[in-house]
C-alpha positions as CSV (number, residue, x, y, z in Angstrom):
1,M,0.0,0.0,0.0
2,K,1.4,3.4,-1.0
3,I,0.7,6.2,1.5
4,I,1.6,9.9,1.0
5,A,1.2,12.8,3.4
6,F,1.2,16.6,2.8
7,N,2.4,18.8,5.6
8,G,1.0,22.2,4.8
9,S,2.3,24.0,7.8
10,P,5.1,26.5,7.5
11,R,5.9,26.2,11.2
12,S,8.5,23.5,11.9
13,G,7.6,21.5,15.0
14,G,4.2,23.2,15.2
15,N,0.9,21.7,16.0
16,T,0.1,20.5,12.5
17,E,3.4,18.7,12.2
18,L,3.1,17.1,15.6
19,L,-0.3,15.8,14.8
20,L,0.8,14.5,11.4
21,K,3.8,12.8,13.0
22,E,1.6,10.9,15.4
23,T,-0.7,9.9,12.6
24,I,2.2,8.6,10.6
25,K,3.5,6.7,13.7
26,G,0.1,4.9,13.8
27,I,0.7,3.9,10.2
28,V,4.3,2.9,10.6
29,D,3.4,0.7,13.6
30,T,1.3,-1.4,11.2
31,G,4.5,-2.1,9.2
32,L,3.8,0.4,6.4
33,S,5.8,3.5,5.4
34,V,4.7,7.0,4.5
35,H,6.3,9.5,2.1
36,T,5.8,13.0,3.5
37,F,5.9,16.1,1.4
38,N,6.8,19.2,3.5
39,L,5.2,21.7,1.2
40,N,6.9,24.8,2.7
41,E,10.3,23.4,1.7
42,M,9.3,22.7,-1.9
43,N,9.5,24.8,-5.0
44,I,5.9,25.0,-6.2
45,R,4.7,27.9,-8.3
46,P,1.0,28.9,-8.0
47,C,-1.3,27.8,-10.8
48,Q,-1.1,30.4,-13.6
49,D,-4.6,29.6,-15.0
50,C,-3.0,29.4,-18.4
51,G,-5.1,26.6,-19.8
52,G,-2.0,24.5,-20.6
53,C,-3.6,21.4,-19.0
54,N,-7.0,21.7,-20.6
55,E,-6.4,19.3,-23.5
56,T,-3.8,17.0,-22.0
57,G,-4.5,16.9,-18.3
58,K,-0.8,17.7,-17.7
59,C,0.6,20.8,-16.2
60,I,3.1,22.7,-18.4
61,V,4.9,24.2,-15.4
62,N,7.9,22.0,-14.3
63,D,8.9,22.3,-10.7
64,D,8.6,20.2,-7.5
65,M,5.0,19.6,-8.3
66,D,6.1,17.0,-10.8
67,Q,7.0,14.7,-7.9
68,I,3.7,15.3,-6.3
69,Y,1.7,14.5,-9.4
70,E,3.3,11.1,-9.7
71,A,2.8,10.4,-6.0
72,I,-0.9,11.3,-6.1
73,R,-1.5,9.2,-9.1
74,S,-0.1,6.1,-7.6
75,A,-1.2,6.6,-3.9
76,D,-3.7,4.4,-2.1
77,R,-3.9,6.7,0.9
78,I,-3.5,10.4,1.0
79,I,-3.2,12.6,4.1
80,L,-3.6,16.4,4.0
81,A,-2.5,18.2,7.2
82,S,-2.9,22.0,7.4
83,P,-3.2,24.7,10.0
84,I,-6.2,27.0,9.6
85,F,-5.2,30.5,8.5
86,F,-8.0,33.1,8.0
87,F,-10.7,30.4,7.9
88,S,-8.9,28.3,5.3
89,I,-6.0,26.0,4.7
90,S,-2.5,27.3,4.5
91,A,-1.1,29.0,1.4
92,Q,1.4,26.1,1.1
93,S,-1.5,23.6,1.0
94,K,-3.6,25.8,-1.4
95,I,-0.8,26.2,-3.9
96,M,-0.4,22.5,-4.1
97,I,-4.2,22.0,-4.4
98,D,-4.6,24.7,-7.1
99,R,-1.9,23.0,-9.2
100,C,-4.1,19.9,-9.2
101,Q,-6.2,21.7,-11.8
102,S,-4.5,19.3,-14.3
103,F,-6.2,16.4,-12.5
104,W,-9.5,18.2,-12.7
105,C,-9.0,18.6,-16.5
106,E,-8.0,14.9,-16.8
107,K,-11.1,13.8,-14.8
108,Y,-13.8,16.1,-15.9
109,L,-12.8,17.3,-19.4
110,L,-10.9,14.3,-20.7
111,K,-13.1,11.8,-18.7
112,E,-10.0,9.9,-17.4
113,P,-10.1,9.9,-13.6
114,I,-7.3,8.4,-11.6
115,K,-8.0,4.7,-11.2
116,A,-8.0,3.0,-7.8
117,G,-5.5,0.2,-7.1
118,I,-6.3,-3.0,-5.3
119,Y,-6.5,-1.1,-1.9
120,G,-8.8,1.6,-3.2
121,R,-8.2,5.3,-2.5
122,K,-8.9,6.9,0.8
123,G,-7.9,10.2,2.4
124,L,-7.5,11.8,5.8
125,L,-7.8,15.5,6.6
126,L,-6.0,16.9,9.7
127,L,-6.8,20.5,10.6
128,V,-5.6,22.6,13.6
129,G,-6.6,26.1,14.3
130,G,-6.4,28.7,17.0
131,M,-10.0,30.1,16.5
132,K,-12.9,28.5,18.4
133,K,-15.6,29.0,15.7
134,E,-16.6,26.2,13.5
135,I,-16.6,28.4,10.3
136,G,-12.8,28.0,10.0
137,I,-13.1,24.2,9.8
138,Q,-16.0,24.4,7.4
139,C,-14.2,26.6,4.9
140,A,-11.0,24.6,5.1
141,E,-12.8,21.3,4.8
142,T,-14.8,22.4,1.7
143,C,-11.5,23.2,-0.1
144,A,-10.1,19.8,1.0
145,Q,-13.2,18.0,-0.1
146,A,-12.8,19.5,-3.6
147,F,-9.2,18.4,-3.7
148,F,-10.0,14.8,-2.6
149,R,-12.8,14.6,-5.1
150,T,-10.6,15.9,-8.0
151,I,-7.9,13.3,-7.3
152,S,-10.5,10.5,-7.1
153,V,-10.4,10.0,-3.4
154,A,-14.1,9.1,-2.9
155,E,-14.0,8.9,0.9
156,H,-11.9,10.6,3.6
157,E,-11.9,10.8,7.3
158,K,-11.5,14.1,9.2
159,L,-9.7,15.1,12.4
160,F,-10.1,18.7,13.6
161,F,-8.8,20.6,16.6
162,L,-9.8,24.2,17.4
163,G,-8.5,26.5,20.1
164,I,-5.0,25.2,19.6
165,D,-2.7,28.1,18.7
166,A,0.6,28.3,20.6
167,K,3.5,26.2,19.2
168,G,3.3,22.7,20.8
169,E,-0.1,23.4,22.4
170,I,-1.5,20.2,20.8
171,L,0.7,18.2,23.1
172,H,-1.5,19.3,26.0
173,H,-4.8,18.4,24.4
174,P,-6.2,15.4,26.3
175,T,-6.9,13.2,23.3
176,A,-5.3,14.8,20.2
177,L,-2.2,12.6,19.9
178,K,-4.1,9.4,20.6
179,D,-6.8,10.4,18.2
180,A,-4.2,11.1,15.5
181,Y,-2.4,7.8,16.1
182,E,-5.7,5.9,15.8
183,A,-6.7,7.8,12.7
184,G,-3.5,6.7,11.1
185,R,-4.1,3.0,11.9
186,K,-7.7,3.2,10.8
187,L,-6.7,4.8,7.5
188,V,-4.7,1.7,6.5
189,E,-7.0,-0.9,7.8
190,L,-8.3,-3.3,5.2
191,K,-11.8,-4.5,5.9
192,V,-12.6,-8.1,5.0
193,K,-15.8,-8.4,3.1
């Protein structure tokens, strides 16, 4: 099973990264490995809305996104982890998602969606934010849902934590790390039919 994760936080060692690491630990403890993309460290240009992918489903901009395209195409499980900034996902996450316009063209214009492998395609969304209002989660989740749908991930689980702002504050939440660990394990479970 191929599992990839996107760390959309710019803050090294921050709440999003800590939560993601615990999720990955839950997966690794099942004997699987996870390839993590730290989006803040990658050279990814924003989508130029140039239409270059309309007829081919392939982006004409060559940068670090090329690695991500191949990883998304072949992944069985995809994790998106982001802090909530101004009621949405981080800019790092959004740049990557916007560049998935080529997958949108491939799926909806060319009618060639990404095919699921033997394990199917599932996702996990991890969001952490300092605000206490649900609207931040709702806006960020809507963007993530569009991303997952575009890359042919029909179902995804969600794990959200609000009121977590200071660096490392997630470590003091009574259940966050345990919940993240269990979410990782659950993501890679194979149900016997």
